[in-house]
N, C-alpha and C positions, 0 to 999 in steps of 0.2 A: 118156540119162537121168542116168547117173552124171556125165557131163561137165557137164551143166547144174548139178547139185548142187555139183560141185567149183568151177565158175565162181562160183556164188552165194556159197559160203563164202570163196572167194578174194577176191571183192569186199568181203565183210563184214570180212575180216581186214585187207584193205588200208585200208578206211575207218577201222577201229579203230586201225591203226598211224598213219595220218595224223592222226587226232584226238589220239592220244597224243603224237606228235612235236610237233604244233602247241601242245598244252598245255604240254609240257615247255619248248618254246622261249619261250613267254610267261612261264613261271615263271623261266626263266633270265634273260630280259631284266629282269624285275621285281627279281630278286635282284641283278643287276648295278647297276641304278639305286639299289637300297637300299644296296648296298655302297659305291657312289660317294658317295651322300649321307652315309653314316656316315663315310667317309674325309674328306670335306670338313668334316663336323662335328668330327671328331677333330682335323683340322689346325687348325681355328679355335680349338678348345678348347686345343690345345697352345700356339697363339700367345697366347691370352688368359692361359693359365697362366704362360707365360714373362713376359708383361708384369706379371702379379701378382707373380711372383718378383722381378722387377727392382724393383718398387715396395716389396716387402717388404724387400729388401736395402737400399733407400734409407731406408726408415722405421725400420730397426732402431736406428741411432744415436739418432734422435729418440725412439724407444720407450725406450731405455736412459736417455736424459736425463729423459724424463717420469717413469720409475720412480724415478730419484734425487730429482726434485722432489717426487714423491708421498711418498717416505720423509721428506724434509725437512719437508714440510707436516704429516705425521703427527707427527713429533717436535715441531714448533712448536705443533701443536694440543694435544699432551700438556702442553707447558709452559704454554700459555694456560689449559688446564683447571686445572692446579695453581695458577697465579696467581689464577684466578677463585675457586677454593676458598679461597685465603688472603685474597683481597679480600672474599669473603663473610663470613669470620670477622671481618675488620677492620670491615666495615660493621655487623655485629651488635654488636661492641664499641663502635663509635661511637654506635650507636643507644642502647645501654645508658647510655653516658656522657652522651649528649644528654638522655635521660630523667632521669638523676640531676641534671644541671645545671638542667633545667627545674623539677624539684621544688625544688631549692635556691633558684632564682630566685623561684618562687612563695612559698616560705617567707620569703625576704628581703623581697619586696614586702609580704607581710602584716606582717612585723616593722617595715618602714619606715612602713607606714600607721599602725600603733599608735604608733611613735615620733613621727610627725608630729602625731597627735592629742595625745599627751602634751606635745610641744613647744608646740603651739598653746595648750593649757591653761596651761602654765607661762609662755608669753609673755604671755597675758592677765593672769595673776597679777602678773607682773613689771611690765607696763605700769600696772596699777592701783596697785601699790606705788610705782612711780616717780612717778605722778601725785600720789599721796598725799604722798610725800616732797617733791616740788616745791611742793605747796601749803603744806606745813608749813615749808619753807625760806623761802617768801615771807612767811609770817606771823612777826611779831616775838615772840620768847619773852617770857613774863611775868617771867622772872628779870631781864631787862634793866632793869626798873624799879628793882631793888634792887642791881644790880651796878655798880660803878664802871667806867668805860670808859677808865681810865688805862692799863691793861695791854693789850698787843697781843692776848693770848688773848681777853680780854673783848670787845675791838672786833671781832675775827673772829667770835666767837659771836653777837654782837648785830648784826653788819652795819654797824658804825659806821666811817666812813672815817677814815684816819689824819690827824690835824691837821697843817697845814703849820707850819714853824718860825716864820714871820712871825706867823701867827694865834696860835700858842702864846705868843709874846712879847707880842703886843698884849693878849691876854686874861689874861695872868698878873697878879694883883693885886700892888700894892706891898707893901712890908714893913709899913707902918703901917696900911694898909687892913685886912688880916686881923685885926690887933689891935683896931681900932676896931669892925669889923663882926662879929667872931667872937662867937658866942652864949656865954652863960655856961654853966658846966658843968651847972647845973640844966636850962637850956633845951635843951642838947644831949642831955641824958638824956631829956628829955620828947619831943623830936622824933625821937630815934633809934628805929627800929622794933625792936620786941622780937624776940627769937629765935623766940618762939612764932608771931608773925605771919609772919616770914620763912619759918618751917617750913610754916605753913599755906598761904602763897601760892607756895611753891616747887613746880614741876611734878614729877610722878611720874617714876620712871626710864623707864617706857614712853613718856611724852610727850617726854622729853628725847631718847630714841632715835628717835622718830618725827619730831622737828623737825630732826634732823641730816640733811645731804645724803646721806651714805653710812652704812651700818652701821658700818664701821670708824671713820669720823670721828665718828660719834655716840658710840661708846664712848670715843674719845680726848678729845673736846671737850665733850660734854654734862656739866655738873656734877651730882654726886650730891646727895641731900638733905643729907648731912652737910657737904659743901663749901659748899652754899648757906647753911647755918646759920653756918659759920665766916666766910664772906665778909660776911654780914649783921652778925655780931658785930664783925668788923674795921672795917666801915663806922661802927658806933656808937662804937668806940674811937677811930677817927680824928676823929670829930666831937668827942669828949670831949677829945682832946689838942690840938685846934686852938687854943684860947685860950692854952694854955701856950706854944706856939711863938711 
């Protein structure tokens, strides 16, 4: 009886030990596989890390160069920023000057328009005055009926052409003819126009100025009423003295 019990427990212990050994062996194999995988993984990682280190060692000069370029670009960017700020100030000054110039141009255009209008009005007045002066120049002055055209000034004033020497000699009367044809002093006095009539028929100073071609020439050449009276009286005296010569 005891032997059977011992055998039974012996079998149970043997089975327990077999199960334990088998289990431990499986765990050992699994751990070995895991360690092998970890070793392979570690070796691969070491290889990759070595490659990375090689690449890093190769990229370090390029990295240093890139850092220097970055510093240079940062300095250049700072310079450009300063220039941009200065250019912005210049642009604002230019815009202010442009606005001022635009305002001045508008003012000048307005002033030019007013000057053009004023010039147009003055031009119209000048044209009317020139037309009036031309009309008066073409008209013969009434004083020419009472002024002798012997002098050059009188011929210019009345528009009488200068006589040619041949015509002057042909028209000159002989010495006896003036004596025979000269009127008597009484007839000369009767025919001579009176100073009052010359004064009445003489044009006014405004008419004399209007008949002249230019204002300066009108002042220089137009005879005054007193001169018209003197010339008329001289004409009468010449007619009175004609018989005596």
